[in-house]
C-alpha positions in Angstrom: -148.3 9.0 -152.7 -145.2 8.0 -150.8 -142.3 5.8 -151.9 -142.1 2.9 -149.3 -139.6 3.9 -146.7 -137.4 0.9 -147.2 -137.2 1.5 -151.0 -136.4 5.2 -150.4 -133.6 4.3 -148.0 -132.2 1.7 -150.5 -132.2 4.4 -153.2 -130.5 6.9 -151.0 -127.6 4.4 -150.3 -124.8 4.4 -152.9 -123.7 0.9 -153.8 -122.1 0.2 -157.2 -121.1 -3.3 -158.1 -118.5 -4.7 -155.6 -119.2 -1.8 -153.1 -122.7 -2.7 -152.0 -122.1 -2.3 -148.2 -124.4 0.7 -147.6 -127.6 -0.6 -149.3 -127.0 -4.1 -147.9 -126.9 -2.6 -144.4 -130.3 -1.0 -145.0 -131.7 -4.2 -146.4 -130.4 -6.3 -143.5 -131.8 -3.9 -140.9 -135.3 -4.2 -142.5 -135.0 -8.0 -142.7 -134.1 -8.3 -139.0 -137.6 -6.9 -138.2 -139.3 -10.1 -139.3 -137.0 -12.8 -140.7 -136.0 -15.8 -138.6 -132.4 -15.6 -139.8 -130.4 -12.9 -141.6 -126.9 -13.5 -142.9 -124.3 -12.1 -145.2 -121.5 -13.7 -147.2 -118.0 -12.8 -148.3 -119.0 -11.6 -151.7 -121.3 -9.0 -150.1 -124.7 -10.5 -150.6 -127.3 -10.9 -147.8 -130.1 -13.4 -147.3 -133.1 -13.4 -145.0 -134.9 -16.6 -144.2 -138.6 -17.1 -143.2 -139.1 -20.6 -141.8 -141.7 -22.8 -143.4 -144.6 -24.5 -141.8 -143.6 -28.0 -143.1 -141.3 -29.8 -145.4 -142.2 -27.9 -148.6 -139.7 -26.8 -151.2 -137.2 -24.1 -150.3 -137.9 -21.1 -152.4 -135.1 -18.5 -152.9 -136.1 -15.1 -154.3 -133.1 -13.1 -155.8 -132.9 -9.4 -156.4 -129.5 -7.8 -157.1 -128.7 -4.8 -154.9 -125.8 -3.3 -156.9 -126.1 -0.5 -159.3 -124.0 0.7 -162.2 -121.2 3.2 -161.3 -117.8 4.5 -162.2 -114.3 3.6 -161.0 -111.3 6.0 -160.9 -108.4 4.8 -163.0 -106.1 7.9 -163.0 -105.5 11.3 -161.3 -103.8 13.7 -163.7 -101.4 16.6 -162.9 -104.3 19.1 -163.0 -106.3 17.1 -160.5 -108.9 15.7 -162.9 -110.1 12.1 -162.4 -110.3 9.7 -165.3 -112.5 6.6 -165.0 -114.0 3.5 -166.4 -117.5 2.1 -166.2 -118.8 -0.4 -163.6 -121.6 -1.9 -165.6 -123.1 -0.7 -168.9 -123.2 3.1 -169.5 -124.3 5.2 -172.5 -121.5 7.8 -172.4 -123.6 10.6 -173.6 -125.9 10.3 -170.6 -122.9 11.0 -168.3 -121.9 14.4 -169.8 -122.7 17.1 -167.2 -123.9 14.8 -164.5 -123.2 15.4 -160.8 -121.6 12.4 -159.1 -120.9 11.2 -155.6 -117.5 9.6 -155.0 -117.2 7.0 -152.2 -113.8 8.3 -151.0 -111.8 8.1 -147.8 -113.6 11.0 -146.2 -117.1 9.8 -147.2 -119.3 11.1 -150.0 -117.3 13.5 -152.2 -119.1 15.6 -154.8 -117.9 16.0 -158.3 -119.1 16.6 -161.9 -118.5 14.7 -165.2 -116.9 17.2 -167.6 -116.3 17.4 -171.3 -115.0 20.1 -173.6 -117.8 22.7 -173.9 -119.9 22.6 -177.1 -118.5 26.0 -178.1 -115.0 24.5 -178.4 -115.9 21.4 -180.3 -114.8 21.1 -183.9 -117.6 20.5 -186.4 -116.7 16.8 -186.8 -116.6 16.4 -182.9 -120.2 17.8 -182.6 -121.5 15.0 -184.8 -119.9 12.2 -182.7 -121.2 10.5 -179.6 -118.7 11.0 -176.8 -116.7 8.1 -175.5 -116.1 7.3 -171.8 -112.3 7.8 -172.3 -113.0 11.5 -173.4 -114.8 12.3 -170.1 -113.4 13.2 -166.7 -114.5 13.9 -163.2 -113.8 17.4 -161.7 -113.8 17.6 -157.9 -112.6 21.2 -157.8 -109.0 20.2 -156.9 -106.2 22.7 -157.6 -103.8 20.0 -158.8 -102.9 16.3 -158.5 -101.5 16.6 -155.0 -104.7 18.1 -153.6 -106.9 15.6 -155.5 -104.9 12.7 -154.1 -105.5 13.9 -150.6 -109.2 13.2 -151.3 -109.4 10.4 -153.8 -107.5 7.2 -154.6 -107.3 5.2 -157.8 -110.0 2.5 -157.4 -112.5 4.8 -155.6 -116.0 4.5 -157.1 -118.8 6.9 -157.9 -122.5 6.9 -158.6 -124.7 9.6 -160.1 -125.9 12.0 -157.5 -129.7 12.1 -158.1 -132.4 11.9 -155.5 -135.7 10.1 -156.1 -138.5 12.2 -157.5 -142.2 11.3 -157.2 -144.3 11.9 -160.3 -148.1 11.7 -160.9 -149.8 8.4 -161.2 -147.7 6.8 -158.5 -144.6 6.9 -160.6 -141.0 7.4 -159.3 -137.8 8.5 -161.0 -134.4 7.6 -159.6 -131.0 6.2 -160.2 -130.5 2.6 -159.1 -134.0 1.4 -159.6 -132.1 -1.2 -161.5 -132.1 -3.1 -159.3 -132.9 -1.9 -155.8 -136.4 -2.7 -156.9 -135.5 -6.4 -157.1 -133.9 -6.4 -153.7 -136.9 -4.5 -152.3 -139.4 -6.9 -153.8 -137.5 -10.0 -152.7 -137.6 -8.8 -149.1 -141.2 -7.5 -149.3 -142.4 -10.8 -150.7 -140.7 -12.6 -147.8 -142.3 -10.2 -145.3 -145.7 -10.9 -146.8 -145.1 -14.6 -146.4 -144.1 -14.1 -142.8 -147.2 -12.0 -142.1 -149.3 -14.8 -143.5 -147.9 -17.3 -141.1 -145.3 -18.9 -143.4 -145.2 -20.9 -146.6 -145.0 -24.7 -146.8 -141.3 -24.5 -147.1 -138.6 -21.9 -146.3 -138.6 -18.7 -148.2 -135.2 -17.0 -148.5 -135.0 -13.4 -149.8 -131.6 -12.6 -151.3 -130.0 -9.2 -152.0 -127.2 -10.3 -154.1 -124.1 -8.4 -155.1 -122.2 -7.8 -158.4 -124.9 -8.6 -160.9 -123.9 -5.7 -163.2 -120.3 -7.0 -163.6 -120.2 -10.8 -163.0 -123.5 -12.3 -161.7 -121.2 -13.4 -158.9 -123.5 -12.8 -156.0 -126.3 -14.9 -157.4 -123.8 -17.6 -158.3 -122.4 -17.9 -154.8 -125.7 -17.4 -153.0 -127.4 -20.1 -155.1 -124.6 -22.5 -154.4 -124.7 -21.9 -150.6 -128.5 -21.9 -150.2 -129.2 -24.9 -152.4 -132.8 -23.8 -153.2 -135.3 -26.3 -154.5 -136.8 -23.5 -156.7 -135.8 -19.9 -157.4 -137.4 -16.7 -158.7 -135.2 -13.9 -159.9 -136.6 -10.4 -159.8 -135.2 -7.7 -162.1 -136.4 -5.0 -164.4 -137.3 -5.1 -168.0 -137.7 -2.4 -170.7 -141.1 -0.7 -170.5 -142.3 -0.6 -174.1 -144.6 2.4 -173.8 -141.7 4.8 -174.2 -141.1 6.4 -177.6 -138.9 4.4 -180.0 -139.3 1.0 -178.3 -140.5 -1.6 -180.8 -143.2 -3.8 -179.3 -142.9 -6.3 -182.1 -139.4 -7.0 -181.0 -139.7 -6.8 -177.2 -143.4 -7.4 -176.5 -145.9 -5.1 -174.8 -144.9 -4.3 -171.2 -146.3 -0.9 -170.3 -146.0 0.9 -167.0 -149.0 -0.2 -164.9 -149.3 -3.6 -166.6 -148.0 -5.4 -163.6 -145.1 -7.9 -163.4 -143.6 -9.4 -166.5 -143.3 -13.2 -166.5 -140.5 -14.5 -168.6 -140.5 -17.6 -170.8 -137.4 -19.0 -172.5 -134.9 -21.8 -173.0 -133.0 -21.2 -169.8 -136.1 -20.8 -167.6 -138.0 -23.7 -166.0 -141.5 -24.1 -167.6 -143.1 -25.3 -164.4 -141.9 -22.2 -162.5 -143.5 -20.1 -165.2 -146.8 -22.0 -164.9 -146.8 -21.5 -161.1 -146.3 -17.8 -161.6 -148.9 -17.5 -164.2 -151.5 -19.6 -162.2 -150.9 -17.4 -159.1 -151.3 -14.2 -161.1 -154.6 -15.4 -162.6 -155.9 -16.8 -159.3 -155.2 -13.5 -157.5 -156.3 -11.2 -160.4 -152.8 -9.7 -160.6 -152.3 -7.9 -163.9 -149.2 -9.2 -165.8 -147.6 -9.6 -169.2 -145.5 -12.4 -170.7 -142.0 -11.8 -172.1 -140.1 -14.2 -174.4 -136.3 -14.5 -173.8 -133.9 -16.0 -176.4 -130.8 -17.7 -175.2 -129.5 -16.2 -171.9 -131.7 -13.6 -170.1 -128.9 -11.2 -169.1 -130.0 -11.5 -165.5 -129.1 -13.4 -162.4 -131.3 -16.2 -163.6 -128.5 -17.2 -165.9 -126.3 -17.9 -162.9 -128.9 -19.4 -160.5 -130.3 -22.0 -162.9 -126.8 -23.4 -163.5 -125.9 -23.7 -159.8 -124.8 -27.2 -158.7 -126.8 -29.7 -160.6 -129.3 -27.1 -161.7 -132.1 -25.0 -160.0 -135.6 -24.7 -161.4 -135.6 -20.9 -162.0 -138.2 -18.3 -163.0 -137.8 -14.7 -163.9 -140.2 -11.9 -163.0 -139.4 -8.4 -164.2 -140.8 -4.9 -163.5 -141.3 -2.6 -166.4 -138.8 0.3 -166.3 -138.2 3.3 -168.5 -134.8 4.7 -169.3 -132.8 1.8 -167.9 -129.1 2.5 -166.9 -129.7 6.2 -166.6 -130.1 8.7 -163.7 -133.8 9.0 -164.6 -135.0 5.4 -164.4 -138.8 5.5 -164.1 -141.2 2.9 -162.6 -144.8 2.6 -161.5 -145.1 1.8 -157.8 -148.3 -0.2 -158.6 -146.1 -2.6 -160.6 -143.6 -2.9 -157.8 -146.3 -3.8 -155.2 -148.0 -6.2 -157.6 -144.7 -8.1 -158.2 -144.2 -8.6 -154.4 -147.8 -9.8 -154.0 -147.3 -12.2 -156.9 -144.2 -13.8 -155.5 -145.7 -14.1 -152.0 -148.7 -15.8 -153.6 -146.5 -18.3 -155.4 -144.6 -19.1 -152.1 -147.9 -19.6 -150.2 -149.4 -21.8 -152.9 -146.2 -23.8 -153.6 -147.2 -27.5 -153.4 -145.4 -29.4 -150.7 -144.7 -32.4 -153.0 -143.6 -30.3 -156.0 -140.5 -31.9 -157.5 -139.9 -29.8 -160.7 -138.8 -33.0 -162.5 -138.7 -32.9 -166.3 
């Protein structure tokens, strides 16, 4: 087994929300190998267009390329760094982690520290730590030396390389959602290899999903797609403690998860379902109540509205350094979206 080289390169690049330059550069380089047009915007998102063979609907496929991270808020007199979260963190996961700071001199190593368990009072041992109780130690002697290396506003990500496991499974930080950015581009590549779809297919690696959904909002506004598919991750429900009666059954290896809900266009769902069944692609269906918590919420409200579908990849241990995915699900998701693009009727209007 081997992780696809593009996905490996995307995972190696640090890019927390608002600081996605490195992974976007990797994505753009790959897109330039086959796309008819590659462009970036001022928010930090990138788009790769594959021209259509006719006047079919323009399909945009969104996958956010940012990851959760940390941002330095204060350097104290002892040289310790204090921080806040970029995106949603479970503080207890951060204790004892190695981090990589995106500082002036490049990648700077550090560790997330907390008072050792031996020194915790009995009542403290029973409490889950809060972010404000944690600090980053870069080995500085004092504030002066620390400020030669780090500025307030510098960001950090967990320093954790991808690990390949049996059964074509991979563990890494940032699978949420480098997977979506990878799948969007891979689907566009498959369409290009097939000679093109009836209309344009635009893969989007959008920025800032974890903090504002801003990249999806501006990209959807600029691209004016006739139809959109958002690719993200969903909770794999075959991990201990996850209640399938609440979240549905979406196991590793079960293929892409097709979402249905009030904010998602029913015709786009039916097109996804029909393509999955026609091409014998394993899949599950997920119900969403109210907003989805993904870029689909921003895309579907762009301008006068965009018919939007949501396809998710089952993922264990979301928003942690050990997110875990099955590569078979990743590949199946790209094949499904390419199939939808190639089968998209030229006269499809999505009118309700």
